[in-house]
BANU-389341 format. One record per residue (C-alpha): residue in three letters; x, y, z. Coordinates in steps of 0.25 Angstrom, whole numbers, plus 2048, in hexadecimal, padded with zeros to 3 digits. Example, Ala and Ser with C-alpha at 12.3 -4.5 7.8 and 13.67 -1.06 7.14 Angstrom:
residues 2
ala8317EE81F
ser8377FC81D
This chain:
residues 471
met8297D97AE
ser82C7E37A3
asp8347E4796
thr8387F279B
pro8447F17A5
gly8407F57B3
lys8317F77AF
leu8257F17B5
arg8197EB7AD
leu80B7EA7B2
gly80C7DD7B9
ala8177E27C2
leu80F7EF7C5
val8037E77C8
ala80B7DE7D2
leu8117EA7D8
val8037F07DB
val7FD7E37DF
gly80A7DF7E7
ser80A7EC7EE
met7FB7EB7F2
ile7FB7DD7F6
gly8057DC802
gly8007D8810
gly7F37E0811
ile7EA7D6809
phe7EE7CB813
ser7EB7D381F
leu7DE7D9819
pro7D47D1820
gln7D87D582E
asn7DC7E382A
met7CE7E6824
ala7C67DE82F
ala7CD7E683A
ser7C67F3835
ala7BA7EF82D
asp7AF7E582B
val7AA7E081D
gly7A17EB819
ala7AC7F681C
val7B67ED815
leu7AE7ED809
ile7AC7FB809
gly7BA7FE80C
trp7BF7F5800
ala7B57FC7F6
ile7BB80A7FB
thr7C98057F9
ala7C67FE7EC
val7C180C7E6
gly7CB8147ED
met7D780B7E9
leu7D28097DB
thr7D28187D9
leu7E08197DE
ala7E480E7D5
phe7DE8167C9
val7E58227CE
phe7F281C7CD
gln7EE8167C0
thr7EA8237BA
leu7F682B7C0
ala8008207BA
asn7FA8227AC
arg7F88317AD
lys8058357B4
pro80F82B7AE
asp81B8357B2
leu8188337C1
asp81F8277C6
gly81E8227D4
gly80F8227D6
val8098287E3
tyr8158317E5
ala8168377D7
tyr80783A7D7
ala8078427E4
lys8138497E0
ala80E84D7D2
gly8018527D8
phe8048587E5
gly81385B7E6
asp8208557EB
tyr81D8537FA
met81084C7F7
gly8178437ED
phe8228407F7
ser81883E802
ser8108347F9
ala81E82D7F6
trp82182D804
gly81482880A
tyr81381D7FF
trp821818802
ile81F817811
ser81281180F
ala819806806
trp824803810
leu81A80381C
gly8127F9815
asn81E7F0813
val8217F1822
gly8137EC824
tyr8157E181A
phe8227DC821
val81A7DC82E
leu80E7D4828
leu8177CA821
phe81F7C682E
ser8127C6835
thr80D7BC82C
leu81A7B482D
gly8177B583D
tyr80B7AC83A
phe8157A1837
phe8217A683F
pro81D7AD84C
ile82B7B384D
phe8267BE843
gly81A7C184C
glu8117CC845
gly81C7D183C
asn8237DB846
thr82C7D184E
pro83B7D284D
ala83B7C6845
ala8317CB83B
val8387D983A
ile8457D1837
gly83E7C982C
ala8377D4826
ser8447DC826
val84C7D181E
leu8407D0814
leu8407DF813
trp84E7E080E
ala84D7D3805
val8417DB7FE
his84B7E77FD
phe8567E07F6
leu84C7D97ED
val8467E77E9
leu8547EC7E6
arg8567E27DC
gly84C7E97D3
ile83E7EE7D1
lys83A7E57C6
glu8407D87CD
ala8387DC7DA
thr82B7DF7D2
phe82C7D17CC
ile82D7CB7D9
asn8217D37DE
leu8197CE7D2
leu81B7C07D7
thr8187C27E5
thr80B7CA7E0
val8067BE7D9
ala80A7B57E5
lys8037BD7EF
ile7F67BE7E8
val7F47AE7E8
pro7F17AD7F7
leu7E77B87F6
val7DF7B37EB
met7DF7A57F2
phe7DA7AC7FE
ile7CF7B37F7
val7CB7A67F0
ile7CA79E7FD
ala7C47AA805
ala7B97AB7FA
val7B579D7FC
ala7B579E80B
phe7AE7AB80C
lys7A27AC815
ala7977B6813
asp7927B6821
ile7A07B9827
phe7A17C581D
thr7947CA820
arg7947C982F
asp7967D7833
ile7987DF826
trp7997ED82C
gly7A17E9838
arg7977ED843
gly79C7E284C
asn7A97E984E
pro7A77F6856
asn7B57FA853
phe7B37FB844
gly7A9807844
gly7A180A838
val7A380582A
met7AA811825
asp7B3811831
gln7B780282D
val7B980681F
arg7C2811823
asn7CA80882C
met7CD7FE822
met7D2808817
leu7E080881B
val7E17F9819
thr7DB7FA80B
val7E6805808
phe7F17FC80D
val7ED7F0804
phe7ED7F97F8
ile7FA8017FA
gly8017FD7ED
ile7F78017E4
glu80080C7DF
gly80C8027DD
ala80C8027CE
ser80C8127CD
val8188127D6
tyr81F8097CC
ser81A8127C0
ala8288167BC
arg82C8077BA
ala81F8027B3
glu8217FD7A5
lys8148047A1
arg80E8107A8
ala80080B7A6
asp8037FE7AD
val8058067BA
gly7F680A7BB
arg7F17FC7B6
ala7FA7F57C0
thr7F47FE7CB
val7E57FB7C8
ile7E87EC7C5
gly7EF7EA7D2
phe7E47F27DA
ile7D87EA7D4
gly7DF7DD7D7
val7E37E07E5
leu7D67E67E9
ala7CF7D97E5
leu7D87D17ED
leu7D77DA7F9
val7C87DB7FA
leu7C67CC7F8
val7D07C9803
asn7C97D280C
val7BB7D0809
leu7BC7C1808
ser7C37C0816
leu7B77C781C
gly7AF7BB818
ile7B97B181E
met7BA7B782C
ser7B27C1833
gln7B87D0835
pro7BB7CE844
glu7C37C1841
leu7CA7C8835
ala7CE7D483E
thr7D57CC848
leu7DE7C483E
gln7ED7C683E
asn7F37CB831
pro7F47C5826
ser7E57C3829
leu7E37BD81B
ala7EB7B0820
ala7E17AE82C
val7D57B0823
leu7DA7A5819
glu7DE79D825
his7D079E82A
ile7CB79881D
val7D578D819
gly7DE78B825
pro7EC78D828
trp7F178C81A
gly7E9798816
ala7F17A1820
leu7FE79B81A
leu7FA79E80C
ile7F67AD810
ser8037AE818
val80B7AA80C
gly8047B3802
leu8067BF80C
ala8157BC80D
val8167BC7FE
ser80C7C87FD
leu8147D0807
leu8227CD800
gly81C7D27F3
ala8177DE7FA
leu8237E1801
leu82A7E17F3
ser8207E97ED
trp8217F47F7
ala8307F47F8
leu82F7F77E9
leu8258027EB
cys82B8097F7
ala83980A7EF
glu83280F7E2
ile82A81A7E8
leu8378207EF
phe83E81E7E2
ala8338257DA
thr8338317E3
ala8428327E4
arg8438327D4
asp83B83F7D3
arg8428457DF
thr8368457E9
met83E83B7F1
pro84D83D7F4
ala8568387E9
phe85D82D7F0
leu8508257EF
lys8508247E0
lys85D81C7E0
glu85C80F7D9
asn8658027D9
ala8697FB7CD
asn85C7F47CC
his8548017CB
val84F7FF7D9
pro84E80C7E2
val8588077EC
asn8588127F7
ala8498137F6
leu8488047F9
trp852805805
leu84B81080B
thr83D80980A
asn8427FC810
ser84A80381B
met83D80A820
ile8367FC81F
gln8417F6828
val840801832
phe8317FF833
leu8337F0834
leu83B7F3840
ile8317FC846
thr8277F1845
leu82F7EA851
phe82B7F585A
ser81E7FB855
ala8107F7859
gly80C7FA84A
thr8067EE842
tyr8057EA834
thr7F77F1833
ser7FE7FE838
leu8087FD82E
ile7FE7FB823
tyr7F5807827
leu801810828
ala80680C81A
ser7F880E815
ser7F781C81B
met804820815
ile80081D807
leu7F2824808
val7F9832804
pro80082D7F7
tyr7F28277F3
leu7EB8357F6
trp7F583C7EE
ser7F58337E2
ala7E58347E2
ala7E68437E3
tyr7F08447D7
ala7E783C7CF
val7DB8467D2
leu7E48517D0
leu7E884C7C2
ser7DB8497BD
gly7D58567C3
arg7DF85E7BC
gly7DD8567AF
glu7EC8547AE
thr7EF8497A4
tyr7E08487A0
glu7D884E795
gln7CF85979B
ala7C28547A1
ser7C584679C
ala7BD83A7A1
glu7C98337A5
arg7CD8407AE
met7C083F7B5
lys7C18317B8
asp7CF8327BE
leu7CB83E7C6
cys7BF8367CC
ile7C982A7CF
gly7D38337D5
gly7C983A7DD
val7C482D7E3
ala7D38287E6
leu7D58367ED
cys7C88347F6
tyr7CC8267F9
ala7DB82A7FD
val7D5835806
trp7CB82B80C
leu7D782280F
leu7DE82D817
tyr7D282F81F
ala7D0820821
gly7DE81E825
gly7DC827831
val7E4832838
lys7EE82A83F
tyr7F3824832
leu7F383182B
leu7FC837836
leu80582A836
ser80682D827
ala80B83B829
leu815836833
leu81B82E828
tyr81A83881D
ala821843825
pro82F83E825
gly82F83C816
val83284B815
ile840848818
leu84184180A
phe83984B803
ala842856809
lys84E84F804
ala84884D7F6
lys84585C7F5
arg8538607FA
glu8588587EF
gln8508607E5
gly85386E7EB
glu8448707ED
pro83D8757F9
leu83686A802
phe82886E802
thr81E8777FA
gly81487F803
ile809875802
glu813869805
lys817870812
gly809870817
ile807861813
phe81485D81A
ala810865827
cys80385D827
val80B850826
val814854832
ala80885883A
gly80284A838
ala80F84383B
arg81084B848
arg80384584C
lys807837849
pro80082B850
ser80781F855
ile80981484A
ala80A809854
gly7FF800856
gln7F680684B
ser7EE7FC842
């Protein structure tokens, strides 16, 4: 892995980025996209996503290189640019998004197993929750053995889960039928879709979810062997995952029509390959999904603990979260994370929420951290900080940051009011840990501006819509 004890090389960092982004989302992508958009809108949506997410990748690369003293990625940038509460909120939102995504992964994993073992149903039966709980704590104790050991296993699972996806792309490319792909390009045959831009807007949260993890290397910046590798890993991982996502989604639309895809049970990729080659195709994808989810669960367990540890280390989170064990694993942060996952796994027994509800909520929680990271990049280049005055590079980074910021604002709009209010409901309780951290330092809780921001969060939380049944 590295000649420096405890440090991560480029390959491990790329695997963390790819392993974090490729979880369960890509295996459910055909149905998730077809449920809200047809071919034309899907292509437009991917074009917007490619530009927006690429600029975000460049933002993380630029900030990693220009601000090497800021460890912890999305959280550190928000704090440096906009104060302690914004930094805390970014860390809190990122952390919740990460473990909510893991809850969704557990549900999807056991839903997939339910294809072969009906006792697991759609991933939220008592048997499924018991199985998920056992797996959760197995991953927990694996991570406790050490960050480097866990990242090595993640590297292996990342390679293993890409193989069935590449096989699908090759087979689907051969079976692709242009007449199916072009049958109703703009979705006019579905009265529920609305106009093209309505379709594009409705698919945006799905595209965000499949790219969550793009910032994974920046979260581990303090553990990187070479600082420059953080930015390289972000861009390399993004380009590779983008190619896989677009090919899987677009080729599926040439195998089955949009109405057929929209009614598939997840993981819908299994049904698409089964449609081409028969039952062994579903088995191949199911095995690939199981490996993929296990790797993603490991990646996100690492990321969840690391973001709490990084914030506690510079006193934005309470001090108890920076405690490490003998293997340099942030043990209290890991226990808190997995305890929350356990609670929400139990909630799935009684909630009408679905896998789709969980991924939408996880996506909405990470929009604020992305927004502040892009805003900080604009602030940095606008001020000329770390740049030669009026340099071409400064103007380039200002333009890239501006596009990333516009994209982040667009995502907040595309996510809709209900998920924004649900985000506020989850952001508000975080003030308890923020207050504890401030009390440990003997500092006042809020500045004047931060009081106004928190008041808006509380107001949004009080207008919360119901989580149950949303999709």
